[in-house]
C-alpha positions as CSV (number, residue, x, y, z in Angstrom):
1,M,99.0,254.1,41.3
2,C,100.1,257.5,40.0
3,D,99.7,258.8,36.5
4,H,103.4,259.7,36.3
5,T,103.5,261.6,33.1
6,A,101.1,264.1,34.7
7,C,102.8,264.6,38.0
8,A,106.2,264.9,39.5
9,P,108.8,262.1,39.8
10,G,108.5,262.1,43.6
11,C,105.2,260.4,43.3
12,R,106.5,257.7,41.0
13,G,105.8,254.3,42.6
14,R,104.1,255.8,45.6
15,A,102.7,252.8,47.4
16,R,99.1,251.8,46.4
17,R,97.7,255.3,45.9
18,R,95.4,255.9,43.1
19,A,95.4,259.1,41.0
20,T,92.5,260.6,39.2
21,H,92.2,263.8,37.2
22,R,89.8,266.7,37.8
23,L,89.6,268.9,34.7
24,R,88.7,272.5,34.8
25,R,86.9,273.7,31.7
26,R,89.0,276.6,30.8
27,S,90.9,277.7,27.8
28,L,94.3,276.2,28.7
29,G,95.7,273.1,30.3
30,A,98.9,271.8,31.9
31,L,101.4,268.9,32.0
32,R,104.4,268.2,34.0
33,R,107.6,266.2,33.5
34,G,110.1,265.6,36.3
35,R,113.7,266.4,36.7
36,G,115.8,263.3,36.3
37,H,113.0,261.6,34.3
38,R,114.2,260.2,31.0
39,N,112.0,262.6,29.1
40,A,112.7,265.6,31.4
41,C,114.4,267.7,28.6
42,P,113.3,266.8,25.1
43,A,116.4,268.4,23.6
44,R,119.0,267.4,26.2
45,R,120.9,265.2,23.8
46,T,121.1,264.8,20.0
47,R,122.3,261.4,18.7
48,R,123.4,261.0,15.1
49,A,122.1,258.0,13.3
50,R,125.1,255.8,14.0
51,A,127.4,257.8,16.1
52,P,127.4,257.5,19.9
53,T,128.5,261.0,20.5
54,C,125.9,263.3,22.1
55,R,125.5,266.9,23.1
56,V,123.8,268.2,26.2
57,C,121.5,271.3,26.1
58,A,122.5,273.8,28.8
59,H,119.5,273.8,31.2
60,H,119.9,276.4,33.9
61,R,118.4,275.6,37.3
62,E,117.7,277.4,40.5
63,R,121.4,277.7,41.3
64,R,122.0,279.0,37.7
65,E,124.4,276.1,37.1
66,P,124.0,274.4,33.7
67,I,123.6,270.7,33.1
68,T,126.9,269.2,31.8
69,A,128.1,266.0,30.2
70,S,129.4,265.0,33.6
71,D,125.8,264.9,34.8
72,V,125.1,262.2,32.2
73,R,128.0,260.1,33.4
74,F,126.9,260.7,37.1
75,A,123.4,259.4,36.3
76,W,124.8,256.2,34.7
77,E,127.1,255.6,37.7
78,Q,124.1,256.1,40.1
79,D,121.9,253.7,38.0
80,E,124.6,251.1,38.3
81,L,124.1,251.1,42.0
82,T,120.4,250.5,41.9
83,P,119.0,247.0,42.8
84,A,119.4,244.2,40.2
85,G,116.3,243.3,38.4
86,T,115.0,246.9,38.0
87,I,114.5,248.5,34.6
88,V,117.0,251.3,35.5
89,R,119.7,248.8,36.4
90,W,119.0,246.7,33.3
91,M,119.5,249.7,31.1
92,A,122.6,250.8,32.9
93,D,124.1,247.3,32.6
94,R,123.8,247.5,28.8
95,I,126.2,250.5,28.8
96,A,130.0,249.8,29.0
97,S,131.0,253.4,29.6
98,V,130.0,257.1,29.3
99,E,133.0,259.2,28.2
100,V,132.9,263.0,28.9
101,L,134.4,264.8,25.9
102,S,133.7,268.4,27.0
103,S,131.2,270.2,29.2
104,R,128.5,269.6,26.6
105,D,129.7,266.6,24.7
106,F,129.8,262.9,25.7
107,R,130.1,259.5,24.1
108,V,128.1,256.4,25.1
109,L,129.7,253.1,24.5
110,Y,127.3,250.2,24.7
111,R,128.4,246.6,25.4
112,N,128.9,244.3,22.4
113,G,125.7,243.3,20.7
114,E,123.5,245.5,22.8
115,R,120.8,247.1,20.7
116,W,117.2,247.1,21.9
117,D,114.2,249.2,20.9
118,D,114.8,251.9,23.5
119,Y,118.6,251.8,23.6
120,A,118.8,255.5,22.8
121,L,116.9,256.3,26.0
122,A,119.4,254.6,28.3
123,P,121.6,257.7,29.0
124,R,119.9,260.3,31.2
125,V,120.7,263.4,33.2
126,V,121.0,263.7,37.0
127,P,122.7,266.9,38.4
128,S,125.8,265.8,40.3
129,H,126.2,269.2,42.0
130,R,122.9,268.7,43.7
131,L,123.1,265.0,44.5
132,A,126.7,263.8,44.7
133,Q,126.9,264.5,48.4
134,A,123.2,264.5,49.2
135,T,121.7,262.7,52.1
136,A,118.7,260.4,51.7
137,A,116.4,263.3,53.0
138,Q,117.9,265.7,50.4
139,R,117.4,263.2,47.6
140,A,113.8,262.8,48.6
141,A,113.3,266.5,48.7
142,Y,114.9,266.8,45.3
143,A,112.4,264.3,43.9
144,R,109.6,266.6,44.8
145,E,111.1,269.6,42.8
146,P,110.5,268.8,39.2
147,V,112.0,270.9,36.4
148,H,109.3,272.3,34.2
149,A,109.5,271.1,30.6
150,G,105.9,270.4,29.5
151,P,102.5,272.0,29.2
152,F,101.9,271.7,33.0
153,A,103.5,273.5,35.9
154,I,102.8,272.5,39.5
155,A,100.7,275.2,41.2
156,A,100.1,273.4,44.5
157,W,101.1,270.1,46.0
158,L,99.0,269.2,49.1
159,P,98.3,266.0,50.9
160,G,95.9,264.0,48.7
161,S,96.1,266.3,45.7
162,I,98.3,268.1,43.1
163,T,97.1,271.1,41.1
164,L,98.7,271.7,37.7
165,S,98.3,274.9,35.8
166,A,98.8,275.6,32.1
167,F,102.1,276.8,30.6
168,K,101.1,279.0,27.7
169,N,104.7,279.0,26.2
170,Y,104.8,275.2,25.9
171,V,107.0,274.2,22.9
172,L,104.2,272.3,21.2
173,G,101.7,275.2,21.7
174,P,99.5,276.2,24.6
175,P,97.3,273.4,25.9
176,K,93.6,273.6,25.7
177,L,92.7,273.1,29.3
178,G,93.4,275.6,32.0
179,R,94.0,273.4,35.0
180,L,94.3,269.8,36.1
181,E,93.7,268.6,39.6
182,I,95.1,265.1,40.5
183,H,93.4,263.5,43.4
184,F,94.6,260.4,45.3
185,F,92.3,257.7,46.7
186,S,93.3,254.8,49.0
187,T,91.0,252.3,47.2
188,R,89.6,251.9,43.8
189,A,86.1,251.7,45.4
190,A,86.5,255.3,46.6
191,A,87.7,256.4,43.2
192,L,84.8,254.7,41.5
193,Q,82.4,256.4,43.8
194,A,83.9,259.8,43.1
195,L,83.6,259.1,39.4
196,L,79.9,258.1,39.7
197,K,79.2,261.2,41.8
198,G,80.9,263.5,39.4
199,D,83.6,264.6,41.9
200,I,86.2,263.6,39.3
201,D,86.1,263.6,35.5
202,V,88.7,261.0,34.5
203,A,89.8,257.7,36.1
204,P,92.9,256.5,34.2
205,W,94.1,252.9,34.2
206,P,95.1,251.3,36.6
207,V,92.8,253.1,38.9
208,L,90.0,251.0,37.5
209,E,90.5,247.5,36.0
210,A,88.7,245.5,33.3
211,D,87.1,243.2,35.8
212,L,84.7,246.1,36.5
213,A,83.5,245.8,32.9
214,K,80.0,244.8,33.9
215,T,79.7,247.8,36.2
216,L,81.3,250.2,33.7
217,D,79.1,249.1,30.9
218,R,76.1,250.3,32.9
219,F,77.2,253.9,33.5
220,A,80.2,254.5,31.1
221,D,78.1,253.8,28.0
222,G,79.0,257.0,26.1
223,T,76.1,259.0,27.4
224,R,78.1,261.0,30.0
225,L,81.1,258.8,30.5
226,L,83.0,256.6,28.1
227,A,85.1,253.5,29.0
228,H,88.1,253.0,26.7
229,Y,89.4,249.4,26.5
230,V,92.8,248.8,25.1
231,P,94.9,245.5,25.2
232,T,98.3,246.3,26.7
233,E,101.8,244.8,26.0
234,A,101.7,243.1,29.3
235,M,100.2,239.9,30.8
236,T,99.6,238.1,34.0
237,V,101.2,234.7,34.4
238,L,101.2,231.7,36.8
239,R,104.9,231.1,37.6
240,F,106.2,227.8,38.8
241,G,108.8,227.1,41.5
242,S,111.8,225.0,40.8
243,D,111.3,222.1,43.3
244,P,111.9,219.0,41.2
245,N,109.3,217.1,43.3
246,R,106.7,219.7,42.6
247,F,106.6,222.2,39.9
248,G,110.1,221.8,38.8
249,D,108.8,218.6,37.2
250,P,107.7,219.5,33.6
251,V,105.1,216.7,33.8
252,V,103.3,218.5,36.7
253,R,103.5,221.8,34.8
254,K,101.9,220.2,31.7
255,A,99.1,218.8,33.9
256,I,98.4,222.3,35.3
257,E,98.3,223.7,31.7
258,L,95.6,221.1,30.9
259,A,93.7,221.7,34.2
260,V,93.4,225.5,34.2
261,D,90.5,226.7,32.0
262,R,92.0,230.1,31.2
263,Q,89.4,231.1,28.6
264,S,86.6,230.5,31.1
265,I,88.4,232.6,33.7
266,V,88.8,235.4,31.1
267,D,85.2,235.2,30.1
268,D,83.9,235.4,33.7
269,V,86.3,237.9,35.2
270,F,86.7,240.2,32.2
271,V,83.4,239.6,30.4
272,G,85.4,238.0,27.5
273,R,87.2,241.3,26.7
274,A,90.7,240.0,27.5
275,R,92.6,237.3,25.6
276,V,94.6,234.3,26.6
277,P,98.3,234.5,25.5
278,K,100.2,231.5,24.3
279,T,103.8,232.6,25.0
280,F,105.9,235.2,26.8
281,L,105.4,237.7,23.9
282,L,102.2,239.3,22.8
283,P,100.7,240.1,19.4
284,P,100.4,242.5,17.7
285,H,104.0,243.3,18.8
286,W,106.4,242.9,15.9
287,A,108.4,240.3,17.7
288,A,105.5,238.0,18.6
289,T,104.7,235.0,16.4
290,E,102.2,232.9,18.2
291,E,101.5,230.9,15.1
292,A,104.6,228.8,15.9
293,V,102.9,227.6,19.1
294,A,99.8,225.4,19.2
295,G,97.0,226.2,21.6
296,V,96.2,223.8,24.5
297,A,92.5,223.1,25.3
298,P,91.6,222.4,28.9
299,D,91.2,218.7,29.6
300,R,91.1,217.8,33.3
301,D,90.7,214.0,32.7
302,R,93.9,214.0,30.7
303,A,95.6,216.2,33.4
304,R,94.6,213.6,36.1
305,A,96.0,210.8,33.9
306,V,99.3,212.6,33.3
307,L,99.7,213.0,37.1
308,V,98.9,209.3,37.7
309,D,101.5,208.3,35.1
310,A,104.0,210.5,37.0
311,G,103.5,208.5,40.2
312,F,100.9,210.6,42.0
313,V,98.1,209.0,44.0
314,R,95.1,210.4,45.8
315,G,95.6,210.7,49.5
316,Q,93.5,212.1,52.4
317,Y,90.8,214.5,51.3
318,G,91.6,213.7,47.7
319,I,94.9,215.6,47.8
320,L,97.6,214.2,45.5
321,E,100.7,212.6,47.0
322,R,104.0,211.3,45.6
323,G,106.8,209.8,47.7
324,G,105.0,210.7,50.9
325,E,104.8,214.5,49.9
326,R,101.3,216.0,49.7
327,M,100.6,218.6,47.0
328,T,99.5,221.3,49.4
329,V,101.0,224.6,48.1
330,T,101.0,228.3,48.6
331,L,99.8,230.3,45.6
332,Q,101.1,233.8,46.1
333,V,99.7,236.7,44.1
334,A,101.1,240.2,43.6
335,A,99.0,242.8,45.4
336,G,97.7,245.9,43.8
337,S,95.1,244.4,41.4
338,T,91.7,243.1,42.4
339,A,91.4,241.4,39.0
340,R,94.7,239.5,39.6
341,V,93.6,238.3,43.0
342,E,90.3,237.1,41.6
343,V,92.0,235.2,38.8
344,A,94.4,233.6,41.3
345,R,91.4,232.3,43.3
346,R,89.9,230.9,40.1
347,V,93.2,229.2,39.3
348,A,93.2,227.6,42.8
349,G,89.7,226.3,42.2
350,D,90.9,224.6,38.9
351,L,93.9,223.1,40.7
352,A,91.7,221.7,43.4
353,A,89.8,219.8,40.7
354,I,92.9,217.7,40.0
355,G,93.9,217.2,43.6
356,I,96.3,220.2,44.2
357,A,95.4,222.2,47.3
358,A,96.5,225.8,46.8
359,D,96.3,228.5,49.6
360,V,96.0,231.9,47.9
361,R,98.0,234.6,49.7
362,E,98.3,238.2,48.5
363,R,101.7,239.9,49.0
364,P,103.3,243.2,48.1
365,A,104.6,242.9,44.6
366,A,108.2,243.9,45.4
367,D,108.4,241.3,48.2
368,L,106.9,238.6,46.0
369,M,109.2,239.3,43.1
370,A,112.2,239.2,45.4
371,D,111.2,235.7,46.4
372,V,110.4,234.7,42.8
373,N,113.8,235.9,41.6
374,A,115.5,233.9,44.4
375,G,113.4,230.8,43.7
376,H,111.7,230.8,47.1
377,F,108.1,230.0,46.1
378,D,105.7,227.2,45.0
379,M,103.5,229.1,42.6
380,A,103.0,232.8,42.0
381,V,100.6,234.9,39.9
382,T,102.6,238.0,38.7
383,P,102.4,240.7,36.1
384,E,104.9,240.5,33.2
385,D,105.8,243.4,30.9
386,A,106.3,242.2,27.3
387,S,106.7,245.6,25.6
388,D,110.4,245.1,24.9
389,P,111.2,241.6,23.6
390,Q,114.9,241.7,24.6
391,L,114.0,242.8,28.2
392,A,111.2,240.3,28.4
393,S,113.6,237.5,27.2
394,A,116.2,238.5,29.7
395,R,113.8,238.1,32.6
396,W,113.3,234.5,31.7
397,S,117.0,233.8,31.3
398,G,118.0,230.8,33.4
399,F,114.4,229.7,33.9
400,V,113.7,228.0,30.6
401,D,116.4,226.1,28.7
402,P,120.1,226.8,27.8
403,W,119.1,227.1,24.2
404,F,116.7,229.8,25.1
405,D,119.5,231.9,26.6
406,V,121.7,231.3,23.6
407,L,119.0,232.5,21.3
408,G,118.4,235.6,23.5
409,Q,122.0,236.6,23.1
410,L,121.8,236.0,19.4
411,A,118.7,238.2,19.0
412,S,120.2,241.0,20.9
413,G,123.1,241.3,18.4
414,V,121.0,241.0,15.2
415,P,120.2,244.5,13.7
416,E,117.3,243.6,11.4
417,R,113.8,243.1,12.8
418,N,112.9,240.3,10.4
419,D,115.9,238.3,11.5
420,K,115.1,239.1,15.2
421,R,111.5,238.0,14.7
422,A,112.6,234.6,13.3
423,I,114.8,234.1,16.4
424,Y,112.1,235.2,18.8
425,A,109.7,232.7,17.1
426,E,112.1,229.9,18.0
427,M,112.4,231.3,21.5
428,E,108.6,231.3,21.9
429,R,108.5,227.6,20.8
430,V,111.3,226.7,23.3
431,W,109.6,228.7,26.1
432,S,106.2,227.1,25.5
433,A,107.7,223.6,25.5
434,A,109.6,224.2,28.8
435,L,106.6,226.2,30.3
436,P,108.3,228.0,33.1
437,A,105.0,229.9,33.6
438,L,101.5,229.6,32.3
439,P,100.2,232.8,30.6
440,L,96.8,233.6,32.1
441,Y,95.5,236.7,30.4
442,Q,96.7,239.7,28.5
443,E,96.2,242.8,30.6
444,L,93.5,245.1,29.4
445,R,93.6,248.7,30.4
446,V,90.4,250.7,30.9
447,D,90.3,254.4,31.1
448,V,87.1,256.2,31.9
449,A,86.6,259.8,30.7
450,P,83.8,262.2,29.8
451,S,82.4,261.5,26.4
452,A,82.7,265.3,25.7
453,L,86.4,265.2,26.3
454,V,88.1,264.6,23.0
455,A,91.7,263.6,22.1
456,I,91.7,260.8,24.7
457,Q,94.1,258.2,23.2
458,P,95.1,255.3,25.5
459,T,98.1,253.4,24.3
460,P,99.0,249.6,24.5
461,S,102.4,250.4,25.8
462,G,101.1,251.3,29.2
463,A,102.0,255.0,28.9
464,A,100.0,257.3,31.1
465,L,96.7,258.4,29.7
466,S,97.8,262.0,29.9
467,W,100.7,261.6,27.4
468,N,98.9,264.0,25.0
469,V,97.0,266.0,27.7
470,S,97.9,269.3,25.9
471,E,95.4,268.3,23.2
472,W,92.5,267.4,25.5
473,V,89.5,269.7,25.1
474,F,85.8,269.6,26.0
475,V,83.4,270.0,23.1
476,A,79.7,270.6,23.2
477,R,77.6,267.5,22.5
């Protein structure tokens, strides 16, 4: 996947392509932010502490037409048309209206009780004069024409690579590297080979994953390359379908929780570097309180006994049956992560030990999530972002318990974090009791860079490694 802070918005979400950086050891560097990106213009609006009135900075473009407050309203209207379930649509739905007061002033009215960590980032700018009547082809072309606002400027954009050159007048000061080359690889094996051969200098997450820890420990030991491991605010979970004869039955879900040895999976796949979460929120995030939830140790004998008490019997080939229905299921896994697929196979092995035959099938993440949201699945291994507790809670709304949904609404309207944290603690307890999904592992990002390249600072939020690329510099060792 692309490192989107370092390249233009047109490459955002480009299917299954992996980006790496080639750094040129020169005196200056470069970074790029895209037009229409939420961070495209750092000064495009100024919000008073409690007032929703904002002002747009005039930003002249190639047609010499300034950005206006109407462009903020246009962006919100466009976001309201995006598919439900996306982060863009979720943010747009939190806003009741955008009022244009003048060409440079506007007021954002949020819906009652809507206040989440990133609420001030919901309004954004999209130029209506360029896109209001644009065709799909014109919108695609526009996405490849970023507005320069950071320490990088695009010098060349060719198939397979993007070259970024330094912008000496960057507002935070000239960067320390002269040029960045971003190369795309079709597989992580190709990216790994390029890294080993020295064809590239940096392989940012998720180009490589933590399941390669054994390999990385051999050559990224700090001598020439250094592997940076950072737990993220995201996890991978085993989601359960709603069929009451199968995984809609809470007894069956409890048996699976007892059967799957998650710690063993983490130890084998990630060399013990990842951790097993307890709920849908992850420490050390301020909203997470895992102390309220007791851990569950694997116990397959108890799992088998629970299933027998629920009316299951062993049938042909040892596969469980109940009411004439065999427990042969499809375990779907979101594509794009070798580690995730390997974990899904390990889960299927643990399920087989208690008589559940699971066929693992890898599917495009977007297609799988569409079926998951529609309830058309048996079991699915999917990634879950837990960086924003309100958004994370909203994704589980309707899948847990009515009380969970009530608490979620209450938490969204409480201003103080201490009060929110107490509510989220109760939500974690309710979520764990209902067990709509089984948390498998906290995702662990791994970024590989030269040991001589300083100022590399991976973040748990999942932000691109190049968020502070203007500070990167090679030093003599």
